[in-house]
N, C-alpha and C positions, 0 to 999 in steps of 0.2 A: 851303357850296361852296367848293372849293379856292382857294388863291390864285393869280392870273394873273400876278403878277409874273416868275416864271421863265419862263412860256409866252411872254409878252410879248418878253421879252429874247431868247429863242429864236427867235421870229418875226422879230423886228428884225435880227437877225444873219444869218438866212437871206434876208431881203428885200435886205441890202446885198450879201451874195455873189451873189444872183441879178441883180440891177442891174450888177454889174460883169461878171458872166459874157455878160449881153446885149450890154453895151457891147463886150466883146472879139469877139463873135460879129459884131456890125455892122461893126468895123472890119476883120475879116478878110474879110467880103464886099465891102466897098467897094475891096478891092486888085485891082489891074489884073493880068490874067495875067502870069507870070513868065518865059512861053515863047511860041515860035510853032510849036513841035513839035506836030502834031495829036494823037498819042498823050498827050502830056505835057498838053495842052489837056483832052483827054477824062479824065484822071486828076483834075487840078484841078477839072473841073467836078463830078466825082463827089464830090469832097473838099468842094465848096462845098455841094453838096446835103445832105450829112451836117451838116455845120455849120449850114446853115439850119434843119435840122430840129432839132437840139439848141437853137439859139436859141428856135425856136417853143415847144418844151417848156417852157423856161425862162420864157419869157412866160406860159404858162398857169399855171406853178406859182406866178410872182409874183402873178397875180391871185388866185390862191387864198390866199396870204399874206397879201395886202392885204385881203382879205375876212376872213379870221381875226382881223386887227388890228381890224377894224371892229366886229365881233363882241365882242371884248374890251371896246372902247370902249361899246358898248351893253349891256355885261354879259350877254350872250348866249352867251358863248364855250363854256360847259358844257352848252348845251342842244341837243338834236338837232333838226336841222330839220325833222324828219319827225313823230317821235313826242312830242317835248317833254319827254322822258325826259333824264337827265342823261347825258352822254357820258364814258364811264369815263376816268379820269386815265391809265391805263396806255395806252389807245388815243390819247390826245392827246399822250403822250409820243413814242410811236413816229410819229404822223403829225399834228402840231400844227395843220395846216390843215383836218383832216376836219370835215365838217358832220353826220356822222350817228354815233349810237351803234353799238356792234358789232352789235346784235340787227337793226337796220335795213340795215346794209352787208351782213349774212349772207342778209337777205330780197332783196336786190337780185342776189345770185348766183344 
């Protein structure tokens, strides 16, 4: 099996980036409205919803990254959760938190 060192570092870097992004989203959401104009308030509300959605996506991705780091610790990183065959290195390089091999992913579609 391939070495996990580079994958672990990539995941740790991604984890840090996601935690920073989530922190910035939380700070943005906590800010009080900057205007009392109804149209501007509506625009700010729409922007807040977009920022909230981005934050939710970051939280989900962070959970996947943490799970991948756990799979590395358990020595299951290269093993497909479905078929127990090896996950291709190229697939992990493209999506380091994937849990399934290319074959199982294609069967999901």
